[in-house]
C-alpha positions as CSV (number, residue, x, y, z in Angstrom):
1,X,-0.6,6.9,-0.6
2,X,1.1,7.2,2.9
3,X,3.4,9.9,1.8
4,X,0.7,12.0,0.0
5,X,2.0,11.2,-3.3
6,X,1.2,8.4,-5.7
7,X,4.2,6.0,-6.1
8,X,4.9,6.8,-9.7
9,X,4.1,10.6,-9.9
10,X,5.5,12.7,-12.7
11,X,4.4,15.8,-14.6
12,X,4.3,13.7,-17.9
13,X,1.7,10.9,-18.4
14,X,4.2,9.0,-20.4
15,X,6.8,9.1,-17.8
16,X,4.2,7.9,-15.2
17,X,3.6,4.9,-17.6
18,X,7.3,4.2,-17.9
19,X,7.8,4.4,-14.2
20,X,4.9,2.0,-13.5
21,X,6.5,-0.5,-16.0
22,X,10.2,0.0,-15.0
23,X,11.0,2.2,-12.0
24,X,11.9,1.0,-8.6
25,X,10.1,2.5,-5.6
26,X,12.1,4.8,-3.5
27,X,10.8,5.2,0.1
28,X,11.2,8.3,2.2
29,X,13.1,7.6,5.4
30,X,10.1,8.3,7.6
31,X,8.1,5.3,6.0
32,X,8.3,2.3,8.4
33,X,9.7,-1.1,7.2
34,X,6.2,-2.5,7.8
35,X,4.6,0.1,5.6
36,X,7.3,-0.3,3.0
37,X,6.6,-4.0,2.9
38,X,2.8,-3.5,2.5
39,X,3.4,-1.0,-0.3
40,X,5.9,-3.4,-2.0
41,X,3.5,-6.2,-1.8
42,X,0.6,-4.1,-3.2
43,X,2.7,-2.8,-6.1
44,X,3.9,-6.2,-7.4
45,X,3.6,-5.9,-11.2
46,X,2.4,-9.6,-11.6
47,X,-1.3,-9.4,-10.3
48,X,-1.2,-13.1,-9.6
49,X,1.6,-12.5,-7.1
50,X,0.1,-9.3,-5.6
51,X,-1.0,-9.1,-1.9
52,X,-4.8,-9.8,-2.0
53,X,-4.8,-12.0,-4.9
54,X,-5.4,-15.2,-2.9
55,X,-7.8,-14.1,-0.1
56,X,-8.7,-10.6,-1.1
57,X,-9.0,-7.9,1.4
58,X,-8.4,-10.5,4.2
59,X,-4.7,-10.7,3.0
60,X,-4.3,-6.9,3.6
61,X,-6.0,-7.0,6.9
62,X,-3.7,-9.6,8.0
63,X,-0.6,-7.8,7.1
64,X,1.6,-6.7,10.0
65,X,1.1,-3.0,9.3
66,X,-2.5,-3.3,10.2
67,X,-2.0,-5.5,13.3
68,X,-3.4,-2.9,15.6
69,X,-6.3,-2.0,13.6
70,X,-9.8,-3.3,14.8
71,X,-11.6,-3.5,11.4
72,X,-14.9,-4.5,13.1
73,X,-14.8,-1.2,15.1
74,X,-14.0,0.8,12.0
75,X,-16.9,-0.9,10.0
76,X,-19.3,-0.2,12.8
77,X,-17.9,3.4,13.2
78,X,-17.2,2.9,17.0
79,X,-13.5,3.9,16.8
80,X,-11.5,6.4,14.7
81,X,-9.7,5.2,11.6
82,X,-6.0,4.7,11.9
83,X,-3.6,7.6,11.2
84,X,-0.3,7.5,9.7
């Protein structure tokens, strides 16, 4: 994701599975509070409570982390994609 690593990485597939089910996410200090909030909402274990469940991609586009992103320009390829 933003850090270059998936949130539940491990050498063992079984540990990855157990982390997905049980582990709490630890965020590096360099990750902004807005980015943490976005990640937290995307990784809610109950899909019916996850960001995007109600209005799909529009929920994500409306998240504060994306407030400066012009998705129309990205879609039309008239501006560079956002960087982290």
